[in-house]
All heavy atoms as a GROMACS GRO file, in nm:
protein
  617
    1MET      N    1  -0.205   0.966  -0.728
    1MET     CA    2  -0.139   0.857  -0.660
    1MET      C    3  -0.215   0.729  -0.694
    1MET      O    4  -0.337   0.723  -0.685
    1MET     CB    5  -0.144   0.886  -0.510
    1MET     CG    6  -0.095   0.773  -0.427
    1MET     SD    7  -0.093   0.799  -0.248
    1MET     CE    8  -0.163   0.954  -0.218
    2SER      N    9  -0.143   0.627  -0.738
    2SER     CA   10  -0.212   0.503  -0.770
    2SER      C   11  -0.248   0.432  -0.641
    2SER      O   12  -0.176   0.437  -0.542
    2SER     CB   13  -0.124   0.414  -0.857
    2SER     OG   14  -0.023   0.355  -0.780
    3ALA      N   15  -0.362   0.366  -0.643
    3ALA     CA   16  -0.415   0.306  -0.521
    3ALA      C   17  -0.363   0.164  -0.504
    3ALA      O   18  -0.439   0.068  -0.510
    3ALA     CB   19  -0.567   0.308  -0.523
    4HIS      N   20  -0.232   0.149  -0.487
    4HIS     CA   21  -0.179   0.017  -0.453
    4HIS      C   22  -0.062   0.033  -0.357
    4HIS      O   23   0.006   0.133  -0.358
    4HIS     CB   24  -0.139  -0.062  -0.578
    4HIS     CG   25  -0.005  -0.027  -0.633
    4HIS    ND1   26   0.015   0.081  -0.714
    4HIS    CD2   27   0.116  -0.086  -0.616
    4HIS    CE1   28   0.144   0.087  -0.745
    4HIS    NE2   29   0.207  -0.012  -0.687
    5CYS      N   30  -0.044  -0.069  -0.274
    5CYS     CA   31   0.058  -0.067  -0.170
    5CYS      C   32   0.187  -0.128  -0.225
    5CYS      O   33   0.185  -0.235  -0.285
    5CYS     CB   34   0.009  -0.147  -0.050
    5CYS     SG   35   0.130  -0.161   0.082
    6GLN      N   36   0.299  -0.059  -0.205
    6GLN     CA   37   0.427  -0.108  -0.253
    6GLN      C   38   0.472  -0.234  -0.178
    6GLN      O   39   0.541  -0.317  -0.234
    6GLN     CB   40   0.535  -0.001  -0.238
    6GLN     CG   41   0.521   0.114  -0.333
    6GLN     CD   42   0.630   0.217  -0.311
    6GLN    OE1   43   0.637   0.278  -0.205
    6GLN    NE2   44   0.714   0.233  -0.409
    7LEU      N   45   0.433  -0.248  -0.053
    7LEU     CA   46   0.480  -0.359   0.028
    7LEU      C   47   0.388  -0.481   0.019
    7LEU      O   48   0.434  -0.591  -0.009
    7LEU     CB   49   0.493  -0.315   0.174
    7LEU     CG   50   0.542  -0.418   0.274
    7LEU    CD1   51   0.681  -0.469   0.236
    7LEU    CD2   52   0.546  -0.358   0.413
    8THR      N   53   0.259  -0.462   0.041
    8THR     CA   54   0.168  -0.576   0.044
    8THR      C   55   0.103  -0.604  -0.090
    8THR      O   56   0.046  -0.710  -0.110
    8THR     CB   57   0.055  -0.553   0.147
    8THR    OG1   58  -0.021  -0.439   0.106
    8THR    CG2   59   0.110  -0.533   0.285
    9GLY      N   60   0.108  -0.508  -0.182
    9GLY     CA   61   0.046  -0.527  -0.313
    9GLY      C   62  -0.104  -0.508  -0.312
    9GLY      O   63  -0.172  -0.543  -0.409
   10ALA      N   64  -0.160  -0.453  -0.204
   10ALA     CA   65  -0.305  -0.432  -0.195
   10ALA      C   66  -0.350  -0.337  -0.306
   10ALA      O   67  -0.288  -0.233  -0.328
   10ALA     CB   68  -0.342  -0.373  -0.060
   11GLN      N   69  -0.454  -0.376  -0.378
   11GLN     CA   70  -0.508  -0.298  -0.489
   11GLN      C   71  -0.657  -0.278  -0.468
   11GLN      O   72  -0.717  -0.345  -0.384
   11GLN     CB   73  -0.489  -0.373  -0.620
   11GLN     CG   74  -0.348  -0.406  -0.655
   11GLN     CD   75  -0.343  -0.481  -0.785
   11GLN    OE1   76  -0.408  -0.442  -0.881
   11GLN    NE2   77  -0.268  -0.588  -0.788
   12PRO      N   78  -0.719  -0.191  -0.548
   12PRO     CA   79  -0.864  -0.175  -0.536
   12PRO      C   80  -0.937  -0.305  -0.572
   12PRO      O   81  -0.893  -0.380  -0.659
   12PRO     CB   82  -0.898  -0.068  -0.639
   12PRO     CG   83  -0.771   0.004  -0.664
   12PRO     CD   84  -0.662  -0.095  -0.643
   13GLY      N   85  -1.047  -0.328  -0.501
   13GLY     CA   86  -1.137  -0.437  -0.536
   13GLY      C   87  -1.259  -0.376  -0.602
   13GLY      O   88  -1.289  -0.259  -0.583
   14PHE      N   89  -1.332  -0.455  -0.679
   14PHE     CA   90  -1.446  -0.402  -0.750
   14PHE      C   91  -1.571  -0.481  -0.714
   14PHE      O   92  -1.563  -0.600  -0.681
   14PHE     CB   93  -1.422  -0.407  -0.901
   14PHE     CG   94  -1.311  -0.318  -0.945
   14PHE    CD1   95  -1.181  -0.363  -0.948
   14PHE    CD2   96  -1.336  -0.186  -0.977
   14PHE    CE1   97  -1.078  -0.280  -0.985
   14PHE    CE2   98  -1.233  -0.102  -1.014
   14PHE     CZ   99  -1.103  -0.149  -1.018
   15GLY      N  100  -1.683  -0.414  -0.717
   15GLY     CA  101  -1.808  -0.479  -0.684
   15GLY      C  102  -1.924  -0.393  -0.730
   15GLY      O  103  -1.910  -0.313  -0.822
   16ASN      N  104  -2.037  -0.408  -0.665
   16ASN     CA  105  -2.157  -0.334  -0.702
   16ASN      C  106  -2.215  -0.260  -0.583
   16ASN      O  107  -2.214  -0.311  -0.471
   16ASN     CB  108  -2.265  -0.430  -0.754
   16ASN     CG  109  -2.228  -0.489  -0.886
   16ASN    OD1  110  -2.194  -0.419  -0.979
   16ASN    ND2  111  -2.233  -0.622  -0.894
   17ARG      N  112  -2.267  -0.141  -0.610
   17ARG     CA  113  -2.355  -0.074  -0.515
   17ARG      C  114  -2.494  -0.131  -0.541
   17ARG      O  115  -2.531  -0.149  -0.657
   17ARG     CB  116  -2.361   0.076  -0.544
   17ARG     CG  117  -2.245   0.153  -0.493
   17ARG     CD  118  -2.276   0.303  -0.500
   17ARG     NE  119  -2.165   0.374  -0.445
   17ARG     CZ  120  -2.058   0.413  -0.515
   17ARG    NH1  121  -2.051   0.387  -0.643
   17ARG    NH2  122  -1.960   0.477  -0.457
   18ILE      N  123  -2.567  -0.158  -0.438
   18ILE     CA  124  -2.701  -0.210  -0.457
   18ILE      C  125  -2.799  -0.114  -0.389
   18ILE      O  126  -2.792  -0.093  -0.268
   18ILE     CB  127  -2.716  -0.353  -0.400
   18ILE    CG1  128  -2.615  -0.444  -0.468
   18ILE    CG2  129  -2.857  -0.404  -0.421
   18ILE    CD1  130  -2.618  -0.586  -0.423
   19SER      N  131  -2.886  -0.057  -0.468
   19SER     CA  132  -2.980   0.042  -0.416
   19SER      C  133  -3.094  -0.028  -0.343
   19SER      O  134  -3.106  -0.151  -0.341
   19SER     CB  135  -3.036   0.125  -0.530
   19SER     OG  136  -3.123   0.044  -0.608
   20HIS      N  137  -3.181   0.054  -0.286
   20HIS     CA  138  -3.297   0.001  -0.214
   20HIS      C  139  -3.385  -0.082  -0.309
   20HIS      O  140  -3.443  -0.183  -0.269
   20HIS     CB  141  -3.377   0.116  -0.152
   20HIS     CG  142  -3.496   0.071  -0.075
   20HIS    ND1  143  -3.486   0.000   0.043
   20HIS    CD2  144  -3.628   0.085  -0.099
   20HIS    CE1  145  -3.607  -0.026   0.088
   20HIS    NE2  146  -3.696   0.025   0.004
   21SER      N  147  -3.394  -0.038  -0.436
   21SER     CA  148  -3.474  -0.112  -0.534
   21SER      C  149  -3.397  -0.228  -0.596
   21SER      O  150  -3.446  -0.294  -0.687
   21SER     CB  151  -3.521  -0.018  -0.644
   21SER     OG  152  -3.409   0.030  -0.717
   22HIS      N  153  -3.276  -0.252  -0.545
   22HIS     CA  154  -3.189  -0.362  -0.586
   22HIS      C  155  -3.128  -0.344  -0.725
   22HIS      O  156  -3.089  -0.441  -0.791
   22HIS     CB  157  -3.262  -0.496  -0.575
   22HIS     CG  158  -3.171  -0.607  -0.531
   22HIS    ND1  159  -3.112  -0.610  -0.407
   22HIS    CD2  160  -3.127  -0.717  -0.595
   22HIS    CE1  161  -3.035  -0.718  -0.397
   22HIS    NE2  162  -3.043  -0.784  -0.510
   23ARG      N  163  -3.119  -0.220  -0.772
   23ARG     CA  164  -3.045  -0.194  -0.897
   23ARG      C  165  -2.898  -0.194  -0.863
   23ARG      O  166  -2.858  -0.151  -0.755
   23ARG     CB  167  -3.086  -0.058  -0.954
   23ARG     CG  168  -3.228  -0.059  -1.002
   23ARG     CD  169  -3.261   0.070  -1.070
   23ARG     NE  170  -3.182   0.081  -1.191
   23ARG     CZ  171  -3.229   0.126  -1.306
   23ARG    NH1  172  -3.354   0.164  -1.314
   23ARG    NH2  173  -3.152   0.136  -1.411
   24ARG      N  174  -2.816  -0.238  -0.955
   24ARG     CA  175  -2.673  -0.250  -0.930
   24ARG      C  176  -2.594  -0.154  -1.018
   24ARG      O  177  -2.620  -0.144  -1.136
   24ARG     CB  178  -2.626  -0.393  -0.959
   24ARG     CG  179  -2.684  -0.492  -0.864
   24ARG     CD  180  -2.677  -0.633  -0.918
   24ARG     NE  181  -2.753  -0.722  -0.832
   24ARG     CZ  182  -2.697  -0.809  -0.749
   24ARG    NH1  183  -2.567  -0.818  -0.739
   24ARG    NH2  184  -2.773  -0.885  -0.674
   25THR      N  185  -2.500  -0.085  -0.954
   25THR     CA  186  -2.408   0.001  -1.027
   25THR      C  187  -2.267  -0.031  -0.978
   25THR      O  188  -2.248  -0.074  -0.866
   25THR     CB  189  -2.438   0.151  -1.005
   25THR    OG1  190  -2.440   0.176  -0.866
   25THR    CG2  191  -2.570   0.191  -1.067
   26SER      N  192  -2.171  -0.009  -1.064
   26SER     CA  193  -2.032  -0.042  -1.033
   26SER      C  194  -1.977   0.045  -0.921
   26SER      O  195  -2.010   0.163  -0.912
   26SER     CB  196  -1.945  -0.017  -1.156
   26SER     OG  197  -1.902  -0.136  -1.209
   27ARG      N  198  -1.893  -0.013  -0.839
   27ARG     CA  199  -1.821   0.063  -0.738
   27ARG      C  200  -1.682   0.006  -0.721
   27ARG      O  201  -1.651  -0.101  -0.773
   27ARG     CB  202  -1.895   0.067  -0.606
   27ARG     CG  203  -1.905  -0.068  -0.538
   27ARG     CD  204  -1.930  -0.055  -0.392
   27ARG     NE  205  -1.816   0.008  -0.327
   27ARG     CZ  206  -1.813   0.040  -0.200
   27ARG    NH1  207  -1.916   0.019  -0.122
   27ARG    NH2  208  -1.707   0.094  -0.146
   28ARG      N  209  -1.600   0.078  -0.645
   28ARG     CA  210  -1.461   0.040  -0.626
   28ARG      C  211  -1.427   0.049  -0.478
   28ARG      O  212  -1.459   0.150  -0.415
   28ARG     CB  213  -1.377   0.138  -0.708
   28ARG     CG  214  -1.232   0.118  -0.705
   28ARG     CD  215  -1.171   0.210  -0.808
   28ARG     NE  216  -1.047   0.264  -0.760
   28ARG     CZ  217  -0.946   0.294  -0.837
   28ARG    NH1  218  -0.956   0.281  -0.966
   28ARG    NH2  219  -0.836   0.343  -0.786
   29PHE      N  220  -1.365  -0.055  -0.423
   29PHE     CA  221  -1.322  -0.056  -0.284
   29PHE      C  222  -1.172  -0.025  -0.282
   29PHE      O  223  -1.091  -0.111  -0.317
   29PHE     CB  224  -1.343  -0.194  -0.220
   29PHE     CG  225  -1.486  -0.239  -0.213
   29PHE    CD1  226  -1.543  -0.311  -0.315
   29PHE    CD2  227  -1.563  -0.208  -0.102
   29PHE    CE1  228  -1.673  -0.353  -0.308
   29PHE    CE2  229  -1.694  -0.250  -0.094
   29PHE     CZ  230  -1.750  -0.322  -0.197
   30ASP      N  231  -1.136   0.098  -0.245
   30ASP     CA  232  -0.995   0.136  -0.243
   30ASP      C  233  -0.930   0.099  -0.110
   30ASP      O  234  -0.991   0.113  -0.004
   30ASP     CB  235  -0.980   0.287  -0.262
   30ASP     CG  236  -0.999   0.330  -0.406
   30ASP    OD1  237  -0.965   0.250  -0.495
   30ASP    OD2  238  -1.048   0.441  -0.429
   31PRO      N  239  -0.804   0.052  -0.114
   31PRO     CA  240  -0.732   0.029   0.011
   31PRO      C  241  -0.697   0.163   0.076
   31PRO      O  242  -0.693   0.266   0.009
   31PRO     CB  243  -0.606  -0.046  -0.032
   31PRO     CG  244  -0.588  -0.012  -0.175
   31PRO     CD  245  -0.724   0.016  -0.231
   32ASN      N  246  -0.671   0.161   0.205
   32ASN     CA  247  -0.637   0.282   0.280
   32ASN      C  248  -0.489   0.315   0.254
   32ASN      O  249  -0.401   0.269   0.325
   32ASN     CB  250  -0.664   0.258   0.428
   32ASN     CG  251  -0.642   0.379   0.512
   32ASN    OD1  252  -0.611   0.487   0.462
   32ASN    ND2  253  -0.654   0.364   0.642
   33ILE      N  254  -0.463   0.393   0.150
   33ILE     CA  255  -0.326   0.423   0.105
   33ILE      C  256  -0.275   0.550   0.170
   33ILE      O  257  -0.344   0.652   0.173
   33ILE     CB  258  -0.323   0.437  -0.049
   33ILE    CG1  259  -0.362   0.305  -0.115
   33ILE    CG2  260  -0.188   0.484  -0.096
   33ILE    CD1  261  -0.265   0.192  -0.092
   34GLN      N  262  -0.153   0.542   0.223
   34GLN     CA  263  -0.085   0.656   0.287
   34GLN      C  264   0.054   0.670   0.225
   34GLN      O  265   0.114   0.571   0.187
   34GLN     CB  266  -0.069   0.631   0.437
   34GLN     CG  267  -0.192   0.586   0.510
   34GLN     CD  268  -0.298   0.693   0.515
   34GLN    OE1  269  -0.267   0.810   0.528
   34GLN    NE2  270  -0.423   0.653   0.504
   35ARG      N  271   0.104   0.793   0.221
   35ARG     CA  272   0.244   0.814   0.181
   35ARG      C  273   0.324   0.842   0.307
   35ARG      O  274   0.292   0.935   0.380
   35ARG     CB  275   0.254   0.932   0.084
   35ARG     CG  276   0.214   0.894  -0.056
   35ARG     CD  277   0.228   1.008  -0.152
   35ARG     NE  278   0.364   1.059  -0.158
   35ARG     CZ  279   0.447   1.042  -0.260
   35ARG    NH1  280   0.407   0.974  -0.364
   35ARG    NH2  281   0.567   1.093  -0.259
   36LYS      N  282   0.424   0.760   0.332
   36LYS     CA  283   0.504   0.774   0.454
   36LYS      C  284   0.650   0.789   0.417
   36LYS      O  285   0.698   0.725   0.323
   36LYS     CB  286   0.490   0.649   0.542
   36LYS     CG  287   0.355   0.632   0.606
   36LYS     CD  288   0.344   0.694   0.742
   36LYS     CE  289   0.437   0.629   0.841
   36LYS     NZ  290   0.437   0.696   0.969
   37ARG      N  291   0.721   0.870   0.494
   37ARG     CA  292   0.864   0.891   0.473
   37ARG      C  293   0.940   0.823   0.586
   37ARG      O  294   0.910   0.844   0.702
   37ARG     CB  295   0.893   1.041   0.472
   37ARG     CG  296   1.028   1.076   0.418
   37ARG     CD  297   1.040   1.226   0.410
   37ARG     NE  298   1.079   1.277   0.540
   37ARG     CZ  299   1.164   1.377   0.558
   37ARG    NH1  300   1.219   1.438   0.456
   37ARG    NH2  301   1.193   1.417   0.679
   38TYR      N  302   1.035   0.738   0.548
   38TYR     CA  303   1.115   0.665   0.646
   38TYR      C  304   1.263   0.694   0.624
   38TYR      O  305   1.307   0.709   0.509
   38TYR     CB  306   1.095   0.513   0.631
   38TYR     CG  307   0.958   0.464   0.670
   38TYR    CD1  308   0.861   0.440   0.575
   38TYR    CD2  309   0.928   0.439   0.803
   38TYR    CE1  310   0.736   0.393   0.610
   38TYR    CE2  311   0.802   0.392   0.840
   38TYR     CZ  312   0.707   0.370   0.743
   38TYR     OH  313   0.584   0.324   0.778
   39TRP      N  314   1.339   0.696   0.731
   39TRP     CA  315   1.484   0.710   0.724
   39TRP      C  316   1.544   0.572   0.699
   39TRP      O  317   1.516   0.478   0.773
   39TRP     CB  318   1.539   0.770   0.851
   39TRP     CG  319   1.689   0.773   0.857
   39TRP    CD1  320   1.769   0.696   0.933
   39TRP    CD2  321   1.775   0.859   0.781
   39TRP    NE1  322   1.900   0.728   0.910
   39TRP    CE2  323   1.907   0.827   0.817
   39TRP    CE3  324   1.754   0.958   0.686
   39TRP    CZ2  325   2.017   0.892   0.762
   39TRP    CZ3  326   1.862   1.022   0.631
   39TRP    CH2  327   1.992   0.989   0.670
   40LEU      N  328   1.623   0.559   0.594
   40LEU     CA  329   1.687   0.432   0.560
   40LEU      C  330   1.834   0.443   0.595
   40LEU      O  331   1.914   0.499   0.519
   40LEU     CB  332   1.667   0.404   0.410
   40LEU     CG  333   1.695   0.266   0.359
   40LEU    CD1  334   1.609   0.164   0.430
   40LEU    CD2  335   1.669   0.258   0.210
   41PRO      N  336   1.874   0.392   0.713
   41PRO     CA  337   2.011   0.413   0.762
   41PRO      C  338   2.118   0.353   0.671
   41PRO      O  339   2.225   0.411   0.657
   41PRO     CB  340   2.013   0.342   0.897
   41PRO     CG  341   1.874   0.316   0.934
   41PRO     CD  342   1.794   0.317   0.808
   42SER      N  343   2.091   0.239   0.608
   42SER     CA  344   2.193   0.174   0.526
   42SER      C  345   2.232   0.259   0.405
   42SER      O  346   2.346   0.251   0.358
   42SER     CB  347   2.144   0.037   0.477
   42SER     OG  348   2.031   0.054   0.394
   43GLU      N  349   2.140   0.341   0.356
   43GLU     CA  350   2.169   0.427   0.240
   43GLU      C  351   2.187   0.573   0.279
   43GLU      O  352   2.219   0.656   0.195
   43GLU     CB  353   2.058   0.412   0.136
   43GLU     CG  354   2.049   0.271   0.081
   43GLU     CD  355   1.941   0.256  -0.024
   43GLU    OE1  356   1.896   0.358  -0.080
   43GLU    OE2  357   1.902   0.141  -0.050
   44GLY      N  358   2.163   0.604   0.407
   44GLY     CA  359   2.181   0.741   0.455
   44GLY      C  360   2.086   0.840   0.392
   44GLY      O  361   2.121   0.954   0.368
   45ARG      N  362   1.963   0.798   0.365
   45ARG     CA  363   1.865   0.887   0.301
   45ARG      C  364   1.724   0.849   0.344
   45ARG      O  365   1.701   0.745   0.403
   45ARG     CB  366   1.876   0.879   0.149
   45ARG     CG  367   1.832   0.746   0.092
   45ARG     CD  368   1.852   0.739  -0.060
   45ARG     NE  369   1.810   0.612  -0.112
   45ARG     CZ  370   1.697   0.594  -0.183
   45ARG    NH1  371   1.617   0.696  -0.207
   45ARG    NH2  372   1.666   0.474  -0.228
   46TYR      N  373   1.632   0.940   0.316
   46TYR     CA  374   1.492   0.914   0.340
   46TYR      C  375   1.433   0.846   0.216
   46TYR      O  376   1.474   0.875   0.104
   46TYR     CB  377   1.415   1.044   0.364
   46TYR     CG  378   1.437   1.102   0.502
   46TYR    CD1  379   1.527   1.205   0.522
   46TYR    CD2  380   1.366   1.054   0.610
   46TYR    CE1  381   1.547   1.259   0.648
   46TYR    CE2  382   1.385   1.107   0.737
   46TYR     CZ  383   1.475   1.210   0.754
   46TYR     OH  384   1.494   1.261   0.879
   47VAL      N  385   1.336   0.758   0.238
   47VAL     CA  386   1.260   0.700   0.127
   47VAL      C  387   1.113   0.729   0.154
   47VAL      O  388   1.067   0.728   0.267
   47VAL     CB  389   1.282   0.548   0.112
   47VAL    CG1  390   1.422   0.518   0.066
   47VAL    CG2  391   1.252   0.473   0.240
   48ARG      N  392   1.041   0.761   0.048
   48ARG     CA  393   0.898   0.787   0.059
   48ARG      C  394   0.826   0.667  -0.003
   48ARG      O  395   0.846   0.635  -0.119
   48ARG     CB  396   0.861   0.915  -0.014
   48ARG     CG  397   0.718   0.957   0.013
   48ARG     CD  398   0.686   1.091  -0.050
   48ARG     NE  399   0.766   1.200   0.004
   48ARG     CZ  400   0.736   1.268   0.114
   48ARG    NH1  401   0.631   1.235   0.184
   48ARG    NH2  402   0.812   1.366   0.155
   49LEU      N  403   0.744   0.601   0.079
   49LEU     CA  404   0.675   0.481   0.034
   49LEU      C  405   0.524   0.506   0.030
   49LEU      O  406   0.470   0.580   0.111
   49LEU     CB  407   0.703   0.364   0.129
   49LEU     CG  408   0.849   0.323   0.145
   49LEU    CD1  409   0.861   0.212   0.247
   49LEU    CD2  410   0.906   0.279   0.011
   50THR      N  411   0.458   0.442  -0.066
   50THR     CA  412   0.313   0.444  -0.074
   50THR      C  413   0.265   0.312  -0.016
   50THR      O  414   0.284   0.207  -0.077
   50THR     CB  415   0.269   0.457  -0.222
   50THR    OG1  416   0.331   0.572  -0.277
   50THR    CG2  417   0.119   0.470  -0.232
   51LEU      N  418   0.206   0.319   0.104
   51LEU     CA  419   0.171   0.198   0.178
   51LEU      C  420   0.024   0.200   0.219
   51LEU      O  421  -0.033   0.306   0.243
   51LEU     CB  422   0.255   0.188   0.305
   51LEU     CG  423   0.406   0.182   0.289
   51LEU    CD1  424   0.473   0.196   0.424
   51LEU    CD2  425   0.446   0.054   0.222
   52SER      N  426  -0.033   0.081   0.230
   52SER     CA  427  -0.165   0.069   0.291
   52SER      C  428  -0.147   0.078   0.442
   52SER      O  429  -0.035   0.069   0.493
   52SER     CB  430  -0.230  -0.064   0.253
   52SER     OG  431  -0.152  -0.171   0.302
   53ALA      N  432  -0.256   0.095   0.515
   53ALA     CA  433  -0.248   0.102   0.661
   53ALA      C  434  -0.187  -0.028   0.715
   53ALA      O  435  -0.108  -0.027   0.809
   53ALA     CB  436  -0.385   0.126   0.720
   54ARG      N  437  -0.223  -0.142   0.655
   54ARG     CA  438  -0.166  -0.270   0.696
   54ARG      C  439  -0.016  -0.274   0.664
   54ARG      O  440   0.064  -0.329   0.740
   54ARG     CB  441  -0.237  -0.385   0.625
   54ARG     CG  442  -0.195  -0.521   0.677
   54ARG     CD  443  -0.274  -0.631   0.610
   54ARG     NE  444  -0.234  -0.643   0.471
   54ARG     CZ  445  -0.305  -0.702   0.377
   54ARG    NH1  446  -0.424  -0.753   0.406
   54ARG    NH2  447  -0.262  -0.710   0.254
   55GLY      N  448   0.025  -0.212   0.552
   55GLY     CA  449   0.167  -0.205   0.517
   55GLY      C  450   0.247  -0.123   0.616
   55GLY      O  451   0.361  -0.157   0.647
   56VAL      N  452   0.188  -0.015   0.668
   56VAL     CA  453   0.255   0.068   0.769
   56VAL      C  454   0.280  -0.014   0.895
   56VAL      O  455   0.389  -0.010   0.954
   56VAL     CB  456   0.172   0.194   0.801
   56VAL    CG1  457   0.230   0.269   0.919
   56VAL    CG2  458   0.163   0.285   0.680
   57LYS      N  459   0.180  -0.093   0.936
   57LYS     CA  460   0.196  -0.178   1.054
   57LYS      C  461   0.303  -0.285   1.029
   57LYS      O  462   0.378  -0.321   1.120
   57LYS     CB  463   0.064  -0.245   1.090
   57LYS     CG  464  -0.040  -0.147   1.139
   57LYS     CD  465  -0.172  -0.219   1.164
   57LYS     CE  466  -0.281  -0.120   1.197
   57LYS     NZ  467  -0.411  -0.185   1.214
   58THR      N  468   0.310  -0.336   0.906
   58THR     CA  469   0.410  -0.436   0.872
   58THR      C  470   0.550  -0.378   0.882
   58THR      O  471   0.641  -0.443   0.934
   58THR     CB  472   0.385  -0.491   0.730
   58THR    OG1  473   0.252  -0.541   0.722
   58THR    CG2  474   0.482  -0.600   0.694
   59VAL      N  475   0.568  -0.253   0.836
   59VAL     CA  476   0.698  -0.187   0.848
   59VAL      C  477   0.734  -0.169   0.995
   59VAL      O  478   0.849  -0.189   1.034
   59VAL     CB  479   0.699  -0.050   0.775
   59VAL    CG1  480   0.824   0.028   0.806
   59VAL    CG2  481   0.686  -0.071   0.625
   60ASP      N  482   0.638  -0.134   1.078
   60ASP     CA  483   0.663  -0.119   1.221
   60ASP      C  484   0.709  -0.250   1.284
   60ASP      O  485   0.791  -0.252   1.374
   60ASP     CB  486   0.539  -0.068   1.294
   60ASP     CG  487   0.505   0.076   1.257
   60ASP    OD1  488   0.593   0.145   1.202
   60ASP    OD2  489   0.391   0.118   1.285
   61THR      N  490   0.655  -0.362   1.236
   61THR     CA  491   0.690  -0.493   1.290
   61THR      C  492   0.825  -0.542   1.238
   61THR      O  493   0.912  -0.582   1.316
   61THR     CB  494   0.582  -0.597   1.252
   61THR    OG1  495   0.456  -0.551   1.301
   61THR    CG2  496   0.613  -0.732   1.312
   62LEU      N  497   0.845  -0.538   1.106
   62LEU     CA  498   0.967  -0.592   1.043
   62LEU      C  499   1.087  -0.500   1.056
   62LEU      O  500   1.200  -0.546   1.063
   62LEU     CB  501   0.944  -0.615   0.893
   62LEU     CG  502   0.845  -0.718   0.848
   62LEU    CD1  503   0.833  -0.713   0.698
   62LEU    CD2  504   0.889  -0.856   0.892
   63GLY      N  505   1.062  -0.370   1.049
   63GLY     CA  506   1.169  -0.272   1.037
   63GLY      C  507   1.179  -0.226   0.893
   63GLY      O  508   1.142  -0.300   0.800
   64ILE      N  509   1.229  -0.107   0.873
   64ILE     CA  510   1.232  -0.047   0.739
   64ILE      C  511   1.329  -0.120   0.646
   64ILE      O  512   1.302  -0.136   0.527
   64ILE     CB  513   1.262   0.105   0.746
   64ILE    CG1  514   1.250   0.170   0.608
   64ILE    CG2  515   1.396   0.132   0.808
   64ILE    CD1  516   1.114   0.161   0.547
   65GLU      N  517   1.441  -0.168   0.698
   65GLU     CA  518   1.539  -0.237   0.613
   65GLU      C  519   1.479  -0.363   0.551
   65GLU      O  520   1.491  -0.387   0.431
   65GLU     CB  521   1.664  -0.274   0.693
   65GLU     CG  522   1.741  -0.156   0.749
   65GLU     CD  523   1.816  -0.075   0.644
   65GLU    OE1  524   1.834  -0.124   0.530
   65GLU    OE2  525   1.856   0.038   0.676
   66ALA      N  526   1.413  -0.444   0.633
   66ALA     CA  527   1.352  -0.568   0.583
   66ALA      C  528   1.236  -0.538   0.488
   66ALA      O  529   1.217  -0.608   0.388
   66ALA     CB  530   1.303  -0.653   0.700
   67ALA      N  531   1.160  -0.431   0.517
   67ALA     CA  532   1.048  -0.395   0.432
   67ALA      C  533   1.097  -0.350   0.294
   67ALA      O  534   1.040  -0.390   0.192
   67ALA     CB  535   0.966  -0.285   0.497
   68VAL      N  536   1.203  -0.270   0.292
   68VAL     CA  537   1.259  -0.225   0.164
   68VAL      C  538   1.316  -0.344   0.086
   68VAL      O  539   1.300  -0.353  -0.036
   68VAL     CB  540   1.366  -0.115   0.186
   68VAL    CG1  541   1.447  -0.090   0.062
   68VAL    CG2  542   1.298   0.014   0.233
   69ALA      N  543   1.376  -0.438   0.156
   69ALA     CA  544   1.426  -0.559   0.090
   69ALA      C  545   1.312  -0.637   0.026
   69ALA      O  546   1.327  -0.687  -0.087
   69ALA     CB  547   1.502  -0.647   0.190
   70ARG      N  548   1.196  -0.646   0.094
   70ARG     CA  549   1.080  -0.716   0.037
   70ARG      C  550   1.027  -0.643  -0.085
   70ARG      O  551   0.989  -0.706  -0.184
   70ARG     CB  552   0.969  -0.728   0.140
   70ARG     CG  553   0.987  -0.838   0.238
   70ARG     CD  554   0.859  -0.861   0.315
   70ARG     NE  555   0.881  -0.957   0.422
   70ARG     CZ  556   0.786  -1.003   0.502
   70ARG    NH1  557   0.663  -0.958   0.489
   70ARG    NH2  558   0.813  -1.090   0.595
   71ILE      N  559   1.022  -0.509  -0.078
   71ILE     CA  560   0.973  -0.431  -0.192
   71ILE      C  561   1.063  -0.453  -0.312
   71ILE      O  562   1.016  -0.474  -0.424
   71ILE     CB  563   0.963  -0.282  -0.156
   71ILE    CG1  564   0.853  -0.259  -0.052
   71ILE    CG2  565   0.939  -0.197  -0.279
   71ILE    CD1  566   0.851  -0.121   0.009
   72ARG      N  567   1.194  -0.451  -0.290
   72ARG     CA  568   1.288  -0.471  -0.400
   72ARG      C  569   1.281  -0.614  -0.454
   72ARG      O  570   1.297  -0.636  -0.573
   72ARG     CB  571   1.429  -0.438  -0.355
   72ARG     CG  572   1.448  -0.288  -0.338
   72ARG     CD  573   1.587  -0.251  -0.298
   72ARG     NE  574   1.602  -0.106  -0.300
   72ARG     CZ  575   1.681  -0.038  -0.218
   72ARG    NH1  576   1.753  -0.101  -0.128
   72ARG    NH2  577   1.689   0.092  -0.228
   73ALA      N  578   1.254  -0.712  -0.368
   73ALA     CA  579   1.240  -0.851  -0.411
   73ALA      C  580   1.118  -0.868  -0.502
   73ALA      O  581   1.119  -0.953  -0.591
   73ALA     CB  582   1.230  -0.944  -0.291
   74ARG      N  583   1.014  -0.788  -0.477
   74ARG     CA  584   0.895  -0.793  -0.561
   74ARG      C  585   0.916  -0.719  -0.694
   74ARG      O  586   0.827  -0.715  -0.778
   74ARG     CB  587   0.776  -0.726  -0.490
   74ARG     CG  588   0.729  -0.800  -0.369
   74ARG     CD  589   0.608  -0.734  -0.307
   74ARG     NE  590   0.494  -0.755  -0.394
   74ARG     CZ  591   0.399  -0.666  -0.419
   74ARG    NH1  592   0.404  -0.547  -0.363
   74ARG    NH2  593   0.298  -0.694  -0.498
   75GLY      N  594   1.032  -0.654  -0.709
   75GLY     CA  595   1.060  -0.579  -0.832
   75GLY      C  596   1.023  -0.433  -0.823
   75GLY      O  597   1.022  -0.364  -0.924
   76GLY      N  598   0.993  -0.384  -0.703
   76GLY     CA  599   0.954  -0.245  -0.685
   76GLY      C  600   1.075  -0.154  -0.674
   76GLY      O  601   1.184  -0.196  -0.636
   77LYS      N  602   1.054  -0.028  -0.712
   77LYS     CA  603   1.162   0.071  -0.703
   77LYS      C  604   1.146   0.150  -0.575
   77LYS      O  605   1.036   0.191  -0.539
   77LYS     CB  606   1.151   0.164  -0.823
   77LYS     CG  607   1.262   0.263  -0.831
   77LYS     CD  608   1.246   0.353  -0.953
   77LYS     CE  609   1.342   0.468  -0.944
   77LYS     NZ  610   1.296   0.585  -1.014
   78VAL      N  611   1.259   0.171  -0.504
   78VAL     CA  612   1.255   0.249  -0.380
   78VAL      C  613   1.351   0.365  -0.395
   78VAL      O  614   1.462   0.350  -0.438
   78VAL     CB  615   1.297   0.162  -0.259
   78VAL    CG1  616   1.301   0.246  -0.133
   78VAL    CG2  617   1.200   0.048  -0.243
   0.00000   0.00000   0.00000
């Protein structure tokens, strides 16, 4: 599963781990990605979305229809 949110576009961030001796090694900050299944009444089917935790809350606020419209406006496939 790729670590990006279909709704918010959240992607991994990159940085460094810093040890006690202050040596630096590469690390990756992944967003909290979840796969959620929603019923889409306008199409009469379920859609499975890959969302960050913040994206799940956004769907709860906007509603699934508006969220799917935003995903499609960004050029995403649902």
